[in-house]
N, C-alpha and C positions, 0 to 999 in steps of 0.2 A: 591748697584750699580753694574751693570753688568761689568764683566771683559772683556777687549778687548786686544787681543794679536796682536803683530806687527811682520811682517816678511819682511825682506829686502833682495834683491838678486842683484848680479851684474854679467852680462854676458860680458866677455872680448873677443870680436871677432876681426877678422882681418879687418872688414869693419866698425864696430861700437861698442861702449861701451854703454851698456844699464843698467840702474838702475831702479828697480821697487819696490815700497813699497806697501804692502797689509796688511789688518787687518782682524781679525776674532772675532766676538762677540760670547758670550756663546751660543746664539740661532742660529747662522749662520750655514748653511750647506755647504757653499762654501766660499773661500777666496774672499775678496772684494778689488780690486785694487784701490788705492787712489793716487798714485803718479807714474809717468812714465817719464823717460828722456833718450834720445838717443843722443850720441855725436859721430861725426866722429872719428874713431880710429886713434891713433898715438902711436908709440913705440911698436906695435905688428905686427909680420909678420908670416904667416903660423900658426896662433893661438898660437904663443909663444912670450913672452916678449923679445924684442931686445934692447929697450931703456927704462930703468926703470923710469927715470925722466919724459920723455914724457908720459909714461903710468900713473904715479901718477897724473900728471897735468890734463889729460883728464878724469880719473876716479873721481877726485875731482869735476870737472865740472859737470859730470853726477849725482853724488850723491847729490851735493848741489841743483841742479835744481829739482831733484825728491823730496827732502826735502821741498823745497818751495811750490811745487804743493800740497804735502800731508799735509803740516803744522805739520810735525813730524820730529824728529831727528833720524837718523840712528846710532845705537850703534853697531850692529853686522850684518854680511851679509853671505849668502851662495854664493859661487863663482863657475863659470864654468871653466873647464879646457879641453883643447884639444891639438892637435898637434901630430906630428909623434912619440913623445916619449910615447904615449899611446899604451899599448899592453894588450892582454888578453890571458887567458888560462883557461882550465877546470881542476879541481882537485877533489880528493876524500878524505873523512874523515871517520874514523871508531872509534867507542867507544862501550864499554860494557854498557848495560842498568843498572842503579844503583839500581833501585827498586827490592827487592828480589822477589816480585810477578811477575816481568817481565813487568810491565806497563810503557810505555814510557812517560816521563814528559817533560815539557818545558825546564827544566835544561839539560836533555839529548840532546835536539835539539841544545841548545846553545853550549854544549861541542862538539858535532859532527861538527858543523859549524866552531868552533875554530880549530878543528883538520884539516878540509879541508883548512883552511887558512895557515897552517904550511907548506909552500912550500919554497924551497931555492930560494932566490932572490939576485941579485947583490947588493952590498952595496949602489949603487946610485939609487935604485928603491924603491918605496913604494906602498903598496896596497891601492887603492882608494875604491874599492867596493868588497865585498864578497856576492854573490847573489846565494842562494841555488836554484838548478834546480829541483832536486827531491831527495827522500830518499829511502833507501832500509832497510827493516826489515827482518832479517834472510834470506837474499838473495832474498826477494820478491821485484821486481823492480817497478818503476813508482809511488811511493807513494808521494802525494803532502803534506799530513798532517799526520805525524806519532803519534802525541800526543794522548794518550789514547789507542793506540794499544798495544798488548802484543808481547814480543820478548826478546831476550837476546843480539842481535847484531844489532846495528844501524849504517848505513852508509849514507853518504851524497855526492851527486854530486853537486859541486858548480862552479860557473863562477867567476873568479877573473879578475879584471881590475886594472892594475898597471900603474904608471907614474913615471917620473923622479923626484927625490928628489929635485934637483936644481930648476926645474921649479915650483914645489909646494912651495918651500921656497920663490921664487921671488913673487909669488902671495900673499903669506902671508905678505911679506915685503911691497908690494904696499898698502895693506889694513891697515897695522899698521901705515904707514907713513901718511895716511889721517885720522887717529884717530878712526878707527873702528876695531872690532875684527872679525876674520874669524871663523864663527860657523861651516862651512863645505865646502868641495870642492867636486864637482860632475862632472863626465865626461859629456861633453856637449851632446854627442850622446844619452846617457842614459836619460838625462833630456828631450830631444826632444821626445824620444820614450814614456816616461811617459805621456807627454802632448798630444800626437797625436794618439797613437795606442789604439784599443779597445780589449777586452778580446777574442772575436771571432777570430780576426786576429792572435793574439798570439797563440791561441790553434791550428789553422790551420797551422801556419808557415808563417812568414812574414819577409820581409827585410825593415827596416827603413833606409832611406837615407836622411841625413841632409846636404844639399849643402850650406856651408857657403862661406865667402869671400875668405879665403885662403886655407881651407881644406874641405874635405867631410867626415863626420862621418857616421859610419855604425854600425847598431845593428841588429842581426839576432835572431828571436824568433822561437823556435821549440817546439811543445807540451806545449805551455804556458810558457816556460822558456827561458831566455836569454842564448843563446848558443855560440855566437861569437860577438866580438866587434873589430873595427878597425878604423883607420884614413887614408885617402888617401890624398896625398899632392897636390891635384888640387881642385880649387874652382871657384866660380863665378867671382872673380877678374881676373882670367886668360882669361875669355871671354871678359871682358872689355879691357884688355891689347891687345888682338888680334884685337878688333875693332879699338882701337887707332892706332895700327900699320898699319892695312889694309887701313884705311881711312885717315891716317895722321892727326889725330886730338888729342886734349888733352885728358887726362884720364877722366876729368869731362864731356867733351862733349861725349866721348865714353860711359860713364855710362848713360847719358841722352838718347843717341840713343838706347842703349840696352833696357832700360825701356820703350821706346816708339815704339819699333818695332811692338807692338800689344800684346794682351794677348790671349792665347789659349782659345777656348770656354770652355774647361774643367776647366781651371784655373779661368776664369771669373765667372763660376757658383759656384765655391767654395767661391770666395771673395764676390760675390753678387748674391745669388740665384734668387732674384726677377728681376734682370736686367742683364741677361747674354749678353756678347759681341758677338752677333751672326751675326752681319752685315758683309757682305763681304767687305774687305778693299782693296783700290787701292794699286797697287804695288809700286807706287812712293811716297816717303816721302819728304815733304818740311821741311828741317832742320831749315830754317830761322824762321819758325813759332815757333820753340822750343827755339828761342833766341840764337842759336849757330852760332856765327860769324866766328869762325875758321874752320867751316866745309863746305863741298860743299853745294851748294844751295839745290840740290835734290839728292837723292840716290835711288837705287832700293832695295826694301824690300827683294825680293827673292835673290838678289846677296849677300846681307849681311848675310841673314839667312843660305843660302846653302853654301856660300863660306867661311864664317868666323865663325859663331856661331855653325853650325852643326858639323864641324870637332872636335871642342873642346868638345862638348857634347858627341860625339862618344868616345873620349878619356876617359872621366870621367866614362862612363858606361862600357867601355872595362876594365878599372882598377877595377871597382866594380865586374865585371864578373870574372876576374882573382882572386880576393880576395875570392870570394865565392867558386870557384873551389879549391883553395889552402886549404881552411878551410873544405872542404868536405861537403859543404852546398847545392850543386847543386841539384835541383829537390825536395828539402825538404820544399819549401815555396809556397804552392798553393795559399795562399792569396795574393801573388805578392809583389809589391813594394808600400811603402808609402813614398812619396817625400815631404820634408819640407825644411825649411831654405830659405834664400833670393834667392838662385839659383834656387829653384823650380818654380819661376815665369818666368824663361827664356822661350822665345818663342820656341815652338817645342820640349820641353823636354819630354812630355808624349809619343810622337811618337818615339823619339829616344830611350827612355828606352824600349819600347815595341819591337823595331827592334833588339836591341843589346842583351837584356836579355830574350826576348820571354816570358815576364810576363805582366800581367795587372798591372796598376798603378793608384794611386789616389794622388792628391795634398791635403795635410792635414794642417789644421789650429789648433792652440791650443784650448783646451776645458777645462772646469772645473773651470772657474773663473767668477766672477761678478764684478760690479763696472765699472771702466774706461776701459772696455775690447775693445772698439772701437780703442783705442790707440795701442793695441797689438794683434788684431784679424787678423793677417796675418801670413803666414809661417815664415817670418823673425824673429818672436818672439817666436818660439816654444821652444827654449832652455830656455829662461828666464821664460816662463810659467811653464816649467817642474821643474826648480829650486824652484819656489814657492811651487809647489805641493809636492816635496820631503821634503822641509823644514817644510811644514805644517804637513806632516806625522810624522816627528821626534818630533814635538811639541805635537801631539796627542798621541804619544806612548813613553813617556819618560822612560829611563832606570835608575831607582833610587834604585834598590835593592842591595843586598850585592855583587852580581856578575855582571860583565859587559856584557851587551848585545853586541854581535859582530856587526861590521858595515856591515849591509846587503846592504845598498845603493840601495834603491828602495823598500824595505820593503815588498817583496813578494806580489805585487799587485794582482796576479792571483790566490792566494790560501788563505785559512783561517789559515794556520799554524802559521804565525807570530801573528795573533790576539790572538790565544790561548797562545802563549808564553808570550805576553804582559799581558793577563789576569792572567797568572800564576805569573808574576812579581808583578802585582798590588796587589795580595793577601798578599804580604809582606809589603805593604805600609800602613802607619797609616791612 
C-alpha cells in the first residue's frame, strides 16, 4: 500500500484565518491540496494576537471546516507569523575544517551555520530562521556549495530572522488550545517569497512585497540569497478604512467598493490569462447594484482612486523605499518588484509602485501545488501556499542523524548545498 503523507498549515492574518490541508503520495511530484477554509479574522491586529479567545474561536472554525472538506483530521500544523516584532540581520560564522585532508563535509557546513547563529539577542527574542547566503573557503568568496571543496577555514554569511518570544508563545498556545501541535513557525514574508519567486529573479536581485490586511512584509534577494527582511505597519485594511471615512460608509461597504473599483489589466491577466479585463470602464459606479444601501447611489471611480486609494498606496511604497534605502539595498534589485498578498489586487498598484520606486513590477500568484488550487490561486493565498511548500521540504529532508541540522528556514532553494548536507546525513540512517 502506497504511503500518503499529510501536511496542514494555518495562516493567521489580520483580514482572514486560512487553513489548508494537502497530501503527497509516494509517486506525487507536487503537493495535492484537499481541504481549504478561510474565515474572517478576529482577535488579530497588525498581524499580532490581541485577543487570544477570539483567535482560538476563529482558528477552530477554519481548521474544522478544512477537515470536513478534506475528510482528514489535523494533528499538527505549520503556522505563519508576522508583525512589527519581526526583525532581521546578517551574521557570520567561522569554523576550522575537521578533515585532516582538508575536504569540507556536510558536518562542517552544519557547524559553520550553527556558528553564524550564535549572535547576542535580547532575552525576549527568538531566532525563527537561519538562512545561509553564501560561504567562504580560505577567504574565497561567493561559494554557494562548499561541500567537497578543499580548505582549512570555512566561513558562512547567514541571514537571521528573529521574532518576539511572547508572540511565538501565543501562537503555540492557540494551536495547543484547539488540540493540534505546532510543527513549525515561519515568517509570512519568507513563505510568500518561496511560493512566488523564481530562481532567475533571486539571482538578478528582487524585492518581494506581500501586502496583507494589517501589515506589509518585505523580502529582498540579492545574488540568489535572502539579504533583508522587514515588516511595514501599513496594509490593505488602511485603504478600506480610508474609503469608509471618505465616503462615510461602513467598513464592509468600503471593502466591497475597493474590490469593485475594477481590476488593472495587468492584474486581470495574472488572475485569468484567457480573459483579461481590457474593456474601458465608465467612470461612474452604481453602488446600489452592489447591494450597498448605506452608500451613495453613485460615485466617481476617478475621485475614489485618485483622492482616497492613491495617497495610501503612495504611503506604502514610500515606506518600502525608505526601508530599502536604510538597508542599503537601493539599486541592487534589477528584477524589480514582485507584488503579492490581498493588497496586490488594489486598483492602480502597479502604476504607483513604478512611480515611487522606479522599478518594474509583476503581480504574483502562488505556484507549485495541485489539487484544489482554484481555491487558493490568487495573491491572497501566497503565504499559505509557501507554508505548505516549506513544510513539505522539511518532510522530504528529515534530520534524524546524531547531530541536529540547524533551522535553515527555506532550505536553500537556490543552491545544491543543502541537498548534499541531507545526503550526508542520510548516509548515517539505516
